[in-house]
N, C-alpha and C positions, 0 to 999 in steps of 0.2 A: 800290387804294385812293388817292384823290386826296391830294396833299400839302396843306399848310395853305393856300397861295396859290390852288391850283386849287379847293379847297372853298369858299374865300371868294368866288371869282369865280362859282362855280355858285350859291352862296346869294344873291349879288348879282343874278344873272339872275333869280332867283325873288322878288326883293324888291319886286315890284309886283303888286297884286291882278289887274290885266288879264292879266299873264303867266301867273299860276296858272290863271285862267279859260281862257286859250288852251290850256295844257297839258291841263287836264281835258277840254276839248272835243275835243282831238286824240286823247287816250286813249280817249274814248267813241266817236269816229268811226273810229278807227284811222288814217285819213289824211284830209286835207282840203284843199280849194283855198282860198287866201287870201280870195277873194270870199265863200265860205260862212262864214268866221269873222267877216267883217264883218257879215253878215246876222244872226248870233246874239248879237254883242256890241254894245252901244250906244256904239260908238267909230267915228270917222272911219277911212276906209281907210288914210290915211297914218299915223295912230296905230297901227293894228293892224300895218301893215307895219314900223314902227319897233320894236314890241314882238317881232315875228317875227324881225327882224334880230338883236336882243339875244339871243334864245333860241337862234337858229342859231349865232351866234358862240360861245356857251358850249358848244355841242355838244349841248344838250338836245333839239333838234329837227333834223331833216334836211330839206332841200328838194330836190325834183326837178322840173326844168322839163318841162312836158307842153304842148307847143305855146306858146301865148301865156300860159299860166298856170303857177304854181308850186304843186305839191302838197307839203304838209308832213305829216310824221309824227314821233312822239316816238321818240327813241333810248332805249329802255326800259333798256338796259344802263347808259347813262350816268346815267339817273335812279336806277337801283338803287344806283349808287356813292354818290350823296348819302345814301341811306338807310343804307348800310353805314358810311359815314364819320361820320354823326351818331351811329349806334349805338356806334361805337368811341369817340366822345367821352364817352359815358355810362358807359363801362367805368372801374372804379377804375384809378388810375395803375399799380399793380402788375400788373394784367391786361394793360394796354397794352404794357408792357415785354416781356412774355412773347411777344406776337404778332409 
């Protein structure tokens, strides 16, 4: 379970609609080349690259160099941590102390 600062960082990484769209696209495709993401989003290549950088720094996506391109995929375990952390926030205070 991420600590408070880590959870805040993950939430910040998800704090832009374009990053949510990129994550959804990567989950649908399972893995994707940056150029393909540019084709499906109405954003400049440099903007997509900046969003990918933020997602990668947060650990939500992984990038693997394949020749001149980088192929990205979602770290589903890391994404699941966010869900678990948010669910834990919704637990009553007494239940959180028992965990």
